[in-house]
N, C-alpha and C positions, 0 to 999 in steps of 0.2 A: 568545469564548463569547457575549457580549452581542450585541444587535441591531446590525447595521451595514448601512445602506441604500446606501452607496457601492459601488464596484466591489469585488467579493470573490468568492472561490470556496472555500467550505468543502468539504473533500475527505475522503472516507472510502473507502478502496480495500481490498477484501477479496481476499486472494491467491487466485488460481485462478478467480475469478468474472469472466467476460468476456462480451462481446457480439459476434456476427459482423456487423459493419456491411457493407452491400452495397457491393461495389466499383463505382466509377463510372469508366469509361474511354471514350475517344472511339471506339476500335475494339478488337476482341477478337483476341487471339493465342492460339495453341495453348499450353496450360499456364498461362494466366492464372488467378490465384486468383479464387474466387467471392466472397470477402469479405475485409475487413480487420478483424482481431480487436483488441479493446481492452478493457482493464480498466475496469469501470464504477464511477462514483461512487455509493456506496451511501448509506444513510440517515445524515443528520447526527445524531451522537450527543452532541456536546459543548455544544449550544446551550442558552442560558438567556435567556428574555425577562425584563427587569427594568423594573418600573414604580415610579417615585418619585412618590408621590401620583398625579397623572393624566398624568405624562410618561413615555414610554418612554426608557430610557437607550440612546441611539443616538450612537455616536462620530462619525458623519458629520454630526450636527447639534449637536454640543457643542463647546465650547472646551476643547481637550485640552492639558494641560501635564505636565511631568515624566514623559513616556512613556518606558518602557524595556522592551524585550523581550529576554530572555536564554535561550539554549538551553544548558542545563547538560549537556554531552556526557559528563562524567565520571559523573554519577549518573542521566542519562537522563530529564530533564524540561524542559518549556518553562514559563517564568515571565514574566508581564507585570505591570508596575506603572504606574499613571498616576493623574492627577487630572483630573476633568472637571467643567465648569460647564454646566448645562442652560440652555435658552432663558429659563427663569424665574429664573435666578440661583442655583439650588441647586448646591452644590459637594460632590463625593464623592471619596473616595480608594478605589482598587481595587487588590487584589492577587489574581492568578489563577495557579494552577499546574495543569498537566495533563500526563499521559503515557499512552502505550500500554504496557502491562505486558510486560516481557521474561520475567517469571516465569510469566505466564499470558497467552499471546499472543492470546486471544480477548477480553481485557478492557482497559478504559481508565478513567481516573479524572480528575475535575476537583475542585479546591478553589477556591472563588470567594468572596472576602471584600470587603465593601463597608462603608465608614464615612462617614456624613454629616458634613460639616465645618462647615456653617453653618445647619443646620435640623434639625427633628424632623418625621417624617412616617410614614405607612404605606407600607411598601415591599412590593411584590408580586414574588415570584420564581416563574417558571414554567420549570422544566427540562422539556425536551421531546425527542421523537424525531421527526424530520422526514424522511419518505421522498420528498417532492416535490422531487427534485433532478435535475440534468442534468449532462452532461459539458461541459467547456469547448469541446471540438471537435465537439459534436453538430450535426447539420444541421437547420436550421429549428427549433431548440429541442426536438428530438426527445427523448422520454422512453423509458426502457428498462425500467422496472419496472411491474409490476401488483401492487396490494395483494392479499394473500391473507387477512390477519387483522390485527387490532389489539385492544388491550385494556389493562386497568389492574390493578395491585396496590394494596394500601393505600398504599404509599409509592413507587409507580413505574408504569411503563407499557411497552408494547412495540409495535412495528410489524413485521409479517412481510410480505415481498414476494418475488415471483418474477420472474426476468428473462424478457423476451420472447425467443423463439426457443430459447435455450439451457436454459431451465427450471431454472436455479440458484435455490434458495430461501435467503434470508438473513433471520434474525430478529435485530432490534436492539432491545435493551431497556435500561431504566435503573431504578435505585432512588436515592433521595436522602434526606438528612437536613439539618436546619438548626440552627445554634446562634446564640445571641446572647451576645456577650462570653464565648464558650467554654462556655456552658451550653446543652445541647441542649433544644430546645423540642418540645412535642407537636404533631404534624402533623395538620392538618385541611384537606387540600387540596381544591380544586375541579377537576373534570375538564374538559378541553377536547379535543375530537376533531373531525377532518374527514378527508377522503380522504388517506391516507398520513401522517397526523399524529396524535400523541397527546401530551398534556402535562398537568401537574398544577401548579396555582397555590397557593402558600402566602403568606398576607398576614401581615406582622409590623409592629407599631408599633415604630419605632426612634427613639431620642433622639439628639440631637447628640453626636458622638464615640463612640457605641456602634458596635460592629462586628458585622454579621450575616454569617455564613459558611454557604454552601451546599456540601455534599459530594455530588457526583454520581458514581455508580458505573454503568458501562455495559458491555455485552457485545454482540459481533457473532458469531453462530454461523451457519455455512453448511451446506448440504446436501452440500458437498464432504467434510465431516468427520462429519456426523450424518445419520441418516435424517430425511427431511423432516417426517414426522409427529411426530417427537420434539423438534423445534427449540424450540417454545414452552416445553415443560417443562424442557428442558436449559438454555435461556436463563435461566429463573427460578432454576434451581439454581446456575448460575454467578453470578448476581447475589446470591443468598443468601450464597454463600461469600465473595465479595469485600467485600460490605457488612458482614458480621460481622467481618472482619479489621479494617476501618477504614482511613482514609487513611494514618495514620502508619505502620502495619505494612506496607501496600502500598508506600509510598515507600521504606521500609527494604529490602524485598525487591528493589525495583527497583535501588537503589544497590548491593546485594550482587551482583545478576546482572551489572550493568555492570562492577563492580570485577573480577569474574572474567574478563570479556572483555578489559578493558584490560590486565590482567596478562599476557595472551597476545599482544595485538596492537598495543600502543602503539608508535609511532615517535617518537623524540625528536629535535628539530632545535634546536640551540643557536645563538643569535645572529640568528635570523630569526623574529620572533613571527608575522608574517603567514603564512609557510610552515608553521610549526608548527600554527597554527589550521586552515589549509587541509587538511593531511594528516589531522588528527584528524577534521575534518568528513567527509571522504571515508570514513574508517574507520567512523565512526558510522553513515553512511548504508548502507554495505555490511552492517554487522551488523544494522541495523534491517530491511533488505530481505530477507535470507536467513539463516536459522538452521541450515539443513541437516537439519532434522527430517523433511522431506517431499520425497521424490524426484519427486513430481508437479509441484513448483514450480521456478521459475527466477528470473532476475534481469533486470528491464527495464533498458534503458540509463540511465534516470534514477531507478531504484529506485522509491520511493514519494514522490518529491519533487514530482511533477506528472504530467500526463497525456501529455506528449510521448512519441512512439514507442509510445503505446498500452499501455505496460506489458508489451509482448511480449518474447519471447526473441530475442536476436540472437547473432551469433558473438562479441560482446564478452565474453560469459561465459567462453568457453574461452580466448580470447586474453589477457584482462586480469584476470578475477576469480578463476579457479581458482588461479593462482599465489599470490594473496593468501590464500585459504582454506587452501591446502596449508601455508603457512608459519605460520598463526596459529590454526588450528582442528584438531580431530581429523580423522583420515583419512576418516571417514564423511561429512563435510560435502562435500569435493571429490568423493568417490566418488558421492554421490547426484546431483551435477550431471552426472556422466558416465553414470550409470544412466538419467537423464532422456533422454539422447540415444539410448541403446540401446533403451529402451522405445518410442521413436518411429522405429526403423529401418524398419519396414514402411511407414510414411508417407513416409519419405525415398525408398524404392524406388518407391513410387507416384508421387511427385513427378517422379522421373527418367523413369518410363515415359511420363508425359504429354508429355515432350519428346523421345521417341523412343529412349530408352536401354532396354536389355534385360538379361536374364540376371542380375538381382539387383543391377544398378548402383544406387547410392544417391546422391541429391543432397539434402542437408539443406536445409531452407528458410532463406531470408534472415531472415524474420520469422515467428514462429509462437506459438501458444498450446498446440496439441495435436499438433504434428507436420506439419500441413498448411501449405503456403505461403500467406501472406496479405499479401505485398508486391506492389504493382501497378505498379511502374515497371520497364519491360522491361529497361533497361540494367543494373539492379541485380538483379532477380529472376532473369534468365537468364544474366547475364554476370559478376556479382560472386561467383564460385565459390570464392574462397579460403576461404569458410566451411567447406568440407569439410576443407581443410588445417588450419584452426584446431582442429577437433574431433580430428583425428588427432594433432596436436601436443599437445593437452591430455591425451590418453591416454598419450602418451610421457612427458610431464611427471609425470603422476600415478604411473605405475609406477616411473619413475626416482627420484622423490622418496621414495615410501613403501616401495618394494620389494615392493609387493603384486602378485605375479605371478598370484595367483588371479583378479584382475579380468580379466586378458588372456584367460584360458581361459573364464571364465563370461560375459563381456560384450564386452570390448574387441576381440578378434580378429574377431568377427562384424561389428562396425562397420567395422573397418579393411578387411576384404575387400570390403564394399559400396562403400566410398569408392574403393578401388583399382580396382574394376571400372568405376566412373564415369570415373576418370582415363584408363584404358586406352581407353575409347570416346570420350573427349572430344578426343583428339589426332587429327590427320590428317597424312598424308605430303605433304611439299612437294617436288615435282620440282625446283623452282628452287633450294631450299636443300639438297636431298638429306638431309633430316632430318625428324623428326616435329616439328610445330609445334602450338600451341594458339591458335586465332583467336577473335576476339570476346570479349575479356576486359575487365572493368572492375575496376580495382584497389581495394584497401582505402580509398584516398583518394577513391573514387567518381569518378575522372577517366578 
């Protein structure tokens, strides 16, 4: 949360919001994608600039001891504890807790407590929203957002931005409160604003051993779920709601939401602590990445743990993720992942047509955000075609597991016919072998 001038990547990724980065290839082939889609790093919502007298608290420039970072997967929050000594010798103890809400998936919360250990001073706290961000894999530090608005509330602020090319609009806002030794103080913050940035600074005289705590309530709302012209008002309403509940109530709701999930999906491994932690970490990431509420969304190969693979949809969903959701969640969660592919069937047919297939043959993309192929390595884009088989297999698994025959009639059969038409046209007759063969194939191991 606090300033860090060392190597770092604060990340905030809003599901369904992406950018079509121009494909760069040495030569063009028929059917090559025009772009590579990637989830964008959106405005930084958790940041707090802290000044101790005239020094910014920057862990890259402090002597840090007793550092501990703990991901509480059972209750769904991240906690950090540390002590830091500034260049002037001032020592502080910090405890920070933050989480993205499972109960309200557009909101996040930070509780940041700081205690002077060997001094008394005026401490300035500036919670902010910073939209001047970039992606880790951007070319030449390219920026993907244009500011559309920013502003302030009495106890908060917001930044609204629109993506270049795709015109998604995201409004990120925050409200905050401050307490000293658990007694809330009256806010009289000073405004700071610049391009894509707004923040509020509250100054507090703090004695040695007193604890000052900042509560920051944030919301990310996108035009994927709301009309663009309503985003600012709806962001304010979301912030009103969560700030009125307060941190303790929100943390309680978070723990309850995760308890319900763990009751359904926990896997227990006795005698191997490392394996137990690993399997629960993977379950935690799957549950964070996809809740099954929105059939327009899917699962990137790394979830929201980073930017690798652009956050796009791969065949991994059908091969590896759907069986997990079938066994641990309601039928509608896995069904929505299959409906996602059905809704993109026409795009799959268009992908196949670009490669010379006809009569409704469907080739689902290797990598996609909206059904269009956006992977630009020819031996994978054109030859790693088992992805069609993975989708058919997922339909089989779903119907076999749930007994939901209605899905086959309403969605599944249409997808299976498109895939079957592709396979029928993809094989050719070998006079040498006297049988049908399939040439030019890259396997799932990409060999």
